[in-house]
MIDOSE-1310 file (N, C-alpha, C; in nm, 2 decimals, decimal comma, always signed):
residues 179
mikk	-4,32/-5,25/+2,40/-4,22/-5,18/+2,47/-4,25/-5,06/+2,43; -4,15/-5,01/+2,51/-4,14/-4,86/+2,51/-4,08/-4,82/+2,42; -4,18/-4,64/+2,40/-4,07/-4,65/+2,25/-3,98/-4,54/+2,37; -3,85/-4,56/+2,28/-3,78/-4,49/+2,33/-3,67/-4,39/+2,18
klfk	-3,65/-4,30/+2,19/-3,60/-4,20/+2,13/-3,48/-4,20/+2,09; -3,39/-4,28/+1,99/-3,27/-4,27/+1,97/-3,16/-4,15/+1,92; -3,22/-4,08/+1,86/-3,19/-3,96/+1,84/-3,24/-3,84/+1,89; -3,16/-3,74/+1,96/-3,23/-3,62/+2,00/-3,18/-3,56/+1,98
kksi	-3,25/-3,46/+1,99/-3,27/-3,28/+1,92/-3,19/-3,22/+2,06; -3,13/-3,18/+2,03/-3,07/-3,10/+2,15/-3,10/-2,96/+2,18; -3,16/-2,88/+2,27/-3,16/-2,78/+2,27/-3,06/-2,69/+2,24; -3,04/-2,55/+2,22/-2,92/-2,43/+2,17/-2,90/-2,41/+2,30
nlkk	-2,81/-2,41/+2,43/-2,80/-2,42/+2,57/-2,77/-2,20/+2,49; -2,86/-2,15/+2,59/-2,85/-1,94/+2,52/-2,69/-1,92/+2,66; -2,69/-1,92/+2,74/-2,52/-1,93/+2,80/-2,45/-1,92/+2,72; -2,40/-2,08/+2,61/-2,28/-2,10/+2,54/-2,31/-2,01/+2,46
fffi	-2,38/-2,02/+2,40/-2,44/-1,95/+2,25/-2,42/-1,76/+2,32; -2,42/-1,76/+2,39/-2,36/-1,56/+2,44/-2,25/-1,58/+2,50; -2,20/-1,69/+2,52/-2,04/-1,66/+2,52/-1,97/-1,67/+2,40; -1,96/-1,78/+2,33/-1,93/-1,78/+2,21/-1,95/-1,68/+2,13
slfi	-2,06/-1,66/+2,09/-2,05/-1,46/+2,00/-2,02/-1,34/+2,07; -1,98/-1,35/+2,17/-1,94/-1,21/+2,18/-1,76/-1,25/+2,19; -1,73/-1,40/+2,21/-1,59/-1,41/+2,19/-1,57/-1,41/+2,04; -1,64/-1,43/+1,93/-1,64/-1,39/+1,84/-1,66/-1,28/+1,81
fslv	-1,75/-1,19/+1,85/-1,71/-1,03/+1,78/-1,65/-0,98/+1,87; -1,60/-0,99/+1,95/-1,42/-0,98/+2,04/-1,32/-1,03/+1,94; -1,29/-1,12/+1,83/-1,17/-1,10/+1,78/-1,21/-1,05/+1,67; -1,36/-1,05/+1,67/-1,32/-0,93/+1,55/-1,31/-0,79/+1,56
vfli	-1,33/-0,73/+1,68/-1,31/-0,59/+1,69/-1,18/-0,55/+1,67; -1,09/-0,70/+1,75/-0,97/-0,67/+1,78/-0,89/-0,71/+1,64; -0,92/-0,77/+1,57/-0,89/-0,78/+1,41/-0,88/-0,65/+1,35; -1,00/-0,62/+1,34/-1,03/-0,48/+1,22/-0,92/-0,36/+1,31
llfv	-0,93/-0,34/+1,45/-0,84/-0,25/+1,49/-0,64/-0,27/+1,47; -0,65/-0,38/+1,48/-0,50/-0,47/+1,41/-0,47/-0,37/+1,30; -0,55/-0,39/+1,19/-0,52/-0,36/+1,06/-0,55/-0,22/+1,01; -0,62/-0,20/+1,10/-0,64/-0,06/+1,12/-0,49/+0,10/+1,17
nikk	-0,50/-0,05/+1,28/-0,36/+0,05/+1,35/-0,16/+0,00/+1,30; -0,19/-0,11/+1,19/-0,12/-0,15/+1,17/+0,00/-0,09/+1,04; -0,11/+0,00/+1,03/-0,13/+0,15/+0,85/+0,01/+0,21/+0,94; +0,07/+0,23/+1,02/+0,11/+0,35/+1,14/+0,23/+0,32/+1,14
qffi	+0,37/+0,38/+1,07/+0,48/+0,32/+1,06/+0,55/+0,31/+1,19; +0,55/+0,43/+1,29/+0,58/+0,45/+1,44/+0,49/+0,53/+1,50; +0,56/+0,52/+1,64/+0,44/+0,62/+1,78/+0,52/+0,65/+1,82; +0,53/+0,74/+1,89/+0,57/+0,85/+1,99/+0,56/+0,81/+2,11
vpef	+0,67/+0,80/+2,16/+0,68/+0,82/+2,29/+0,65/+0,91/+2,41; +0,61/+0,98/+2,48/+0,54/+1,15/+2,54/+0,74/+1,15/+2,64; +0,77/+1,23/+2,67/+0,89/+1,27/+2,68/+0,85/+1,30/+2,86; +0,94/+1,17/+2,94/+0,91/+1,18/+3,11/+1,07/+1,32/+3,13
igsf	+0,94/+1,35/+3,23/+0,97/+1,56/+3,30/+1,01/+1,49/+3,44; +0,99/+1,41/+3,43/+0,99/+1,36/+3,62/+1,09/+1,32/+3,63; +1,16/+1,29/+3,76/+1,30/+1,23/+3,82/+1,30/+1,08/+3,85; +1,41/+1,05/+3,76/+1,37/+0,87/+3,72/+1,41/+0,85/+3,87
yiip	+1,55/+0,89/+3,93/+1,54/+0,89/+4,09/+1,58/+0,96/+4,22; +1,57/+0,97/+4,30/+1,59/+1,07/+4,39/+1,71/+1,00/+4,46; +1,85/+1,07/+4,54/+1,93/+1,11/+4,60/+1,89/+1,14/+4,75; +1,86/+1,13/+4,84/+1,83/+1,17/+4,91/+1,94/+1,26/+5,00
ddkg	+1,86/+1,30/+5,08/+2,03/+1,41/+5,14/+2,10/+1,35/+5,24; +1,94/+1,30/+5,34/+2,03/+1,26/+5,48/+2,05/+1,09/+5,38; +2,18/+1,00/+5,39/+2,18/+0,89/+5,28/+2,23/+0,77/+5,44; +2,22/+0,85/+5,54/+2,24/+0,76/+5,71/+2,38/+0,64/+5,65
gkev	+2,34/+0,59/+5,81/+2,46/+0,46/+5,80/+2,60/+0,56/+5,87; +2,68/+0,53/+5,85/+2,74/+0,55/+5,96/+2,87/+0,67/+5,81; +2,98/+0,70/+5,89/+3,06/+0,83/+5,74/+3,21/+0,74/+5,75; +3,21/+0,68/+5,65/+3,39/+0,62/+5,58/+3,47/+0,73/+5,71
mnkd	+3,62/+0,68/+5,73/+3,72/+0,73/+5,77/+3,84/+0,76/+5,72; +3,92/+0,84/+5,68/+4,06/+0,81/+5,55/+4,02/+0,70/+5,45; +3,91/+0,79/+5,38/+3,89/+0,77/+5,26/+4,03/+0,78/+5,15; +4,08/+0,88/+5,15/+4,19/+0,91/+5,08/+4,36/+0,83/+5,09
kksl	+4,32/+0,74/+5,19/+4,43/+0,65/+5,21/+4,45/+0,55/+5,11; +4,51/+0,49/+5,05/+4,61/+0,37/+4,98/+4,58/+0,27/+5,04; +4,51/+0,20/+5,07/+4,53/+0,08/+5,19/+4,64/-0,07/+5,19; +4,57/-0,08/+5,03/+4,77/-0,16/+5,01/+4,82/-0,12/+5,01
hlnd	+4,91/-0,02/+4,97/+4,96/+0,05/+4,98/+5,05/+0,06/+5,09; +5,08/+0,00/+5,14/+5,17/+0,03/+5,31/+5,26/+0,13/+5,32; +5,37/+0,07/+5,23/+5,47/+0,13/+5,24/+5,50/+0,19/+5,14; +5,51/+0,35/+5,18/+5,48/+0,45/+5,08/+5,59/+0,59/+5,08
ektq	+5,72/+0,50/+5,09/+5,84/+0,59/+5,13/+5,92/+0,59/+4,95; +5,89/+0,69/+4,93/+5,99/+0,75/+4,83/+6,08/+0,74/+4,80; +6,18/+0,65/+4,68/+6,32/+0,66/+4,64/+6,36/+0,77/+4,57; +6,49/+0,87/+4,61/+6,48/+0,98/+4,50/+6,61/+0,91/+4,43
dvei	+6,68/+0,79/+4,44/+6,80/+0,75/+4,43/+6,80/+0,61/+4,34; +6,67/+0,66/+4,29/+6,67/+0,48/+4,20/+6,71/+0,52/+4,02; +6,79/+0,47/+4,02/+6,82/+0,40/+3,93/+6,75/+0,32/+3,77; +6,67/+0,35/+3,68/+6,59/+0,32/+3,64/+6,73/+0,26/+3,49
indp	+6,73/+0,15/+3,45/+6,75/+0,07/+3,33/+6,70/+0,05/+3,24; +6,67/+0,14/+3,14/+6,55/+0,11/+3,04/+6,56/+0,14/+2,94; +6,57/+0,07/+2,82/+6,56/+0,07/+2,69/+6,45/+0,14/+2,63; +6,46/+0,25/+2,51/+6,32/+0,28/+2,48/+6,28/+0,15/+2,40
fley	+6,38/+0,06/+2,29/+6,36/+0,01/+2,20/+6,32/-0,16/+2,24; +6,28/-0,15/+2,36/+6,23/-0,30/+2,44/+6,09/-0,33/+2,42; +6,09/-0,46/+2,37/+6,00/-0,52/+2,26/+5,89/-0,64/+2,40; +5,96/-0,75/+2,33/+5,92/-0,81/+2,52/+6,01/-0,89/+2,50
siqi	+6,05/-0,89/+2,63/+6,22/-0,97/+2,81/+6,16/-1,03/+2,86; +6,20/-1,09/+2,90/+6,23/-1,20/+2,98/+6,26/-1,18/+3,16; +6,11/-1,21/+3,21/+6,12/-1,07/+3,37/+6,18/-1,17/+3,45; +6,29/-1,17/+3,52/+6,39/-1,22/+3,67/+6,29/-1,17/+3,71
fsss	+6,32/-1,08/+3,77/+6,31/-1,07/+3,94/+6,19/-0,94/+3,97; +6,09/-0,96/+4,04/+5,99/-0,75/+4,02/+6,05/-0,82/+4,18; +5,95/-0,64/+4,21/+5,95/-0,65/+4,38/+5,91/-0,51/+4,34; +5,78/-0,45/+4,45/+5,79/-0,29/+4,50/+5,91/-0,25/+4,55
dyyl	+5,97/-0,29/+4,60/+6,07/-0,24/+4,67/+6,20/-0,23/+4,54; +6,24/-0,10/+4,53/+6,34/-0,09/+4,39/+6,47/-0,15/+4,47; +6,58/-0,15/+4,62/+6,65/-0,20/+4,67/+6,69/-0,38/+4,63; +6,56/-0,43/+4,71/+6,55/-0,59/+4,65/+6,61/-0,56/+4,49
vkek	+6,52/-0,51/+4,41/+6,57/-0,54/+4,26/+6,73/-0,50/+4,24; +6,76/-0,37/+4,21/+6,89/-0,39/+4,28/+6,99/-0,45/+4,31; +6,95/-0,50/+4,43/+7,05/-0,61/+4,52/+6,99/-0,74/+4,41; +6,96/-0,81/+4,32/+6,95/-0,89/+4,26/+6,99/-0,88/+4,10
fdfm	+7,00/-0,74/+4,06/+7,07/-0,69/+3,93/+7,23/-0,72/+3,96; +7,26/-0,63/+4,09/+7,39/-0,67/+4,15/+7,46/-0,78/+4,12; +7,41/-0,83/+4,21/+7,43/-1,05/+4,21/+7,47/-1,14/+4,03; +7,35/-1,07/+4,00/+7,35/-1,12/+3,88/+7,50/-1,09/+3,70
inqn	+7,53/-0,92/+3,79/+7,65/-0,90/+3,71/+7,76/-0,91/+3,81; +7,77/-0,94/+3,94/+7,95/-0,96/+4,00/+7,99/-1,07/+3,90; +8,08/-1,05/+3,94/+8,22/-1,20/+3,86/+8,22/-1,35/+3,87; +8,15/-1,35/+4,04/+8,13/-1,46/+4,04/+8,02/-1,52/+3,98
nnyi	+7,85/-1,47/+3,87/+7,85/-1,53/+3,82/+7,74/-1,48/+3,70; +7,85/-1,40/+3,62/+7,82/-1,36/+3,49/+7,80/-1,45/+3,39; +7,83/-1,57/+3,35/+7,74/-1,69/+3,32/+7,61/-1,71/+3,35; +7,49/-1,76/+3,24/+7,38/-1,81/+3,24/+7,42/-1,97/+3,18
nnlp	+7,39/-2,07/+3,24/+7,43/-2,20/+3,18/+7,55/-2,21/+3,05; +7,65/-2,16/+3,08/+7,82/-2,13/+3,02/+7,71/-2,03/+2,90; +7,65/-1,94/+2,86/+7,58/-1,80/+2,80/+7,73/-1,75/+2,90; +7,76/-1,63/+2,79/+7,84/-1,52/+2,94/+7,67/-1,40/+2,94
lrin	+7,71/-1,35/+3,03/+7,53/-1,26/+3,11/+7,67/-1,09/+3,12; +7,61/-1,05/+2,96/+7,70/-0,91/+2,98/+7,54/-0,82/+2,99; +7,60/-0,68/+3,08/+7,50/-0,56/+3,17/+7,42/-0,56/+3,08; +7,49/-0,51/+2,90/+7,36/-0,44/+2,87/+7,25/-0,55/+2,85
dlfi	+7,24/-0,67/+2,88/+7,13/-0,72/+2,85/+7,02/-0,72/+2,97; +7,06/-0,70/+3,07/+6,95/-0,62/+3,17/+6,92/-0,47/+3,19; +6,75/-0,53/+3,18/+6,69/-0,38/+3,24/+6,64/-0,36/+3,32; +6,66/-0,25/+3,41/+6,48/-0,31/+3,52/+6,46/-0,17/+3,46
vvfn	+6,25/-0,15/+3,45/+6,19/-0,09/+3,43/+6,03/-0,13/+3,53; +6,00/+0,02/+3,53/+5,95/+0,02/+3,61/+5,74/+0,04/+3,58; +5,72/-0,07/+3,64/+5,54/+0,00/+3,67/+5,42/+0,03/+3,75; +5,43/+0,19/+3,69/+5,39/+0,23/+3,77/+5,15/+0,19/+3,74
sdlg	+5,13/+0,20/+3,85/+5,00/+0,21/+3,84/+4,93/+0,25/+3,97; +4,79/+0,21/+4,06/+4,67/+0,26/+4,12/+4,78/+0,27/+4,27; +4,83/+0,15/+4,32/+4,87/+0,11/+4,41/+4,97/+0,09/+4,43; +5,11/+0,14/+4,35/+5,23/+0,20/+4,36/+5,32/+0,14/+4,26
seyi	+5,44/+0,19/+4,29/+5,51/+0,18/+4,14/+5,56/-0,01/+4,16; +5,61/-0,07/+4,09/+5,65/-0,21/+4,10/+5,83/-0,25/+4,01; +5,91/-0,27/+4,03/+6,01/-0,24/+3,95/+6,06/-0,39/+3,93; +6,11/-0,40/+3,85/+6,10/-0,53/+3,73/+6,21/-0,54/+3,67
llyk	+6,29/-0,62/+3,72/+6,45/-0,73/+3,69/+6,41/-0,77/+3,53; +6,48/-0,72/+3,40/+6,43/-0,78/+3,25/+6,55/-0,83/+3,22; +6,56/-0,97/+3,14/+6,70/-0,98/+3,08/+6,66/-1,01/+2,92; +6,71/-0,93/+2,85/+6,72/-0,93/+2,72/+6,66/-0,88/+2,64
nfst	+6,61/-0,86/+2,49/+6,56/-0,77/+2,43/+6,54/-0,85/+2,29; +6,39/-0,93/+2,28/+6,30/-0,99/+2,19/+6,25/-0,93/+2,08; +6,25/-0,96/+1,98/+6,13/-0,88/+1,88/+6,00/-0,95/+1,86; +5,99/-1,08/+1,90/+5,83/-1,17/+1,93/+5,86/-1,21/+2,00
rila	+5,75/-1,23/+2,12/+5,73/-1,34/+2,23/+5,77/-1,52/+2,19; +5,76/-1,53/+2,16/+5,78/-1,69/+2,11/+5,91/-1,68/+2,08; +6,04/-1,62/+1,98/+6,15/-1,63/+2,07/+6,17/-1,63/+2,21; +6,12/-1,52/+2,27/+6,17/-1,50/+2,45/+6,10/-1,64/+2,48
sdyc	+6,05/-1,70/+2,43/+5,96/-1,84/+2,51/+6,09/-1,86/+2,50; +6,09/-1,94/+2,39/+6,19/-2,05/+2,30/+6,32/-2,04/+2,37; +6,42/-1,89/+2,42/+6,54/-1,86/+2,45/+6,55/-1,93/+2,63; +6,41/-1,91/+2,66/+6,38/-1,92/+2,80/+6,39/-2,03/+2,82
lmhl	+6,32/-2,12/+2,77/+6,30/-2,28/+2,77/+6,44/-2,32/+2,74; +6,52/-2,33/+2,71/+6,61/-2,37/+2,61/+6,76/-2,36/+2,72; +6,77/-2,21/+2,78/+6,86/-2,19/+2,85/+6,92/-2,13/+3,00; +6,74/-2,11/+3,04/+6,70/-2,01/+3,13/+6,65/-2,12/+3,24
nflq	+6,71/-2,25/+3,30/+6,69/-2,34/+3,39/+6,63/-2,31/+3,52; +6,69/-2,21/+3,62/+6,70/-2,16/+3,71/+6,58/-2,08/+3,80; +6,48/-2,00/+3,61/+6,37/-1,98/+3,62/+6,26/-2,08/+3,61; +6,21/-2,09/+3,75/+6,10/-2,16/+3,78/+5,96/-2,19/+3,64
kcli	+5,92/-2,06/+3,65/+5,82/-2,08/+3,51/+5,91/-1,89/+3,44; +5,88/-1,92/+3,28/+5,93/-1,79/+3,19/+5,86/-1,74/+3,22; +5,83/-1,59/+3,26/+5,73/-1,51/+3,20/+5,78/-1,43/+3,09; +5,69/-1,34/+3,04/+5,73/-1,25/+2,91/+5,61/-1,17/+2,97
vnvq	+5,76/-1,03/+2,88/+5,65/-0,89/+2,92/+5,69/-0,85/+2,87; +5,58/-0,79/+2,76/+5,55/-0,70/+2,60/+5,57/-0,57/+2,73; +5,71/-0,49/+2,73/+5,68/-0,41/+2,77/+5,67/-0,25/+2,73; +5,63/-0,26/+2,61/+5,61/-0,17/+2,52/+5,41/-0,14/+2,63
nln	+5,37/-0,24/+2,65/+5,25/-0,19/+2,72/+5,25/-0,16/+2,90; +5,41/-0,15/+2,91/+5,35/-0,11/+3,07/+5,41/+0,04/+3,07; +5,40/+0,10/+2,99/+5,38/+0,27/+3,00/+5,25/+0,30/+3,00
């Protein structure tokens, strides 16, 4: 029979040994540098003196005409005879009507206090319960017709749901936030 060795002693591969020892050596050096530098509590970032961004002199493109126009505010008629009925103690109120045209709001106000329409669901409508306030914004003025003054939003909402059936949706306005 042929004699065959069952267990062979492998020779050490020189390339494997070199890479493993290099890896272990670099790991040890890294850990030593890490522990030496970890004792420092902070590091200093040098000041950046250069410019962060550059705005070119010639930006290119087309120059926009009429930059100072209000595109959404086409009706720029200033009404001089505007009568604002506003109580400085108004808190929460029910919005009846709103428009950027004062005369439409005034017309609705006059309609509400007309002799034929001075009842809302069998409740007497007093002229002191109606207010016209103005909401000024960048887009212009918005005139709002309000009904009654309430101390809380919940009271105004309950009153609107119970007594003002002609409104499709009860909008409660915090008048203090309009200014």
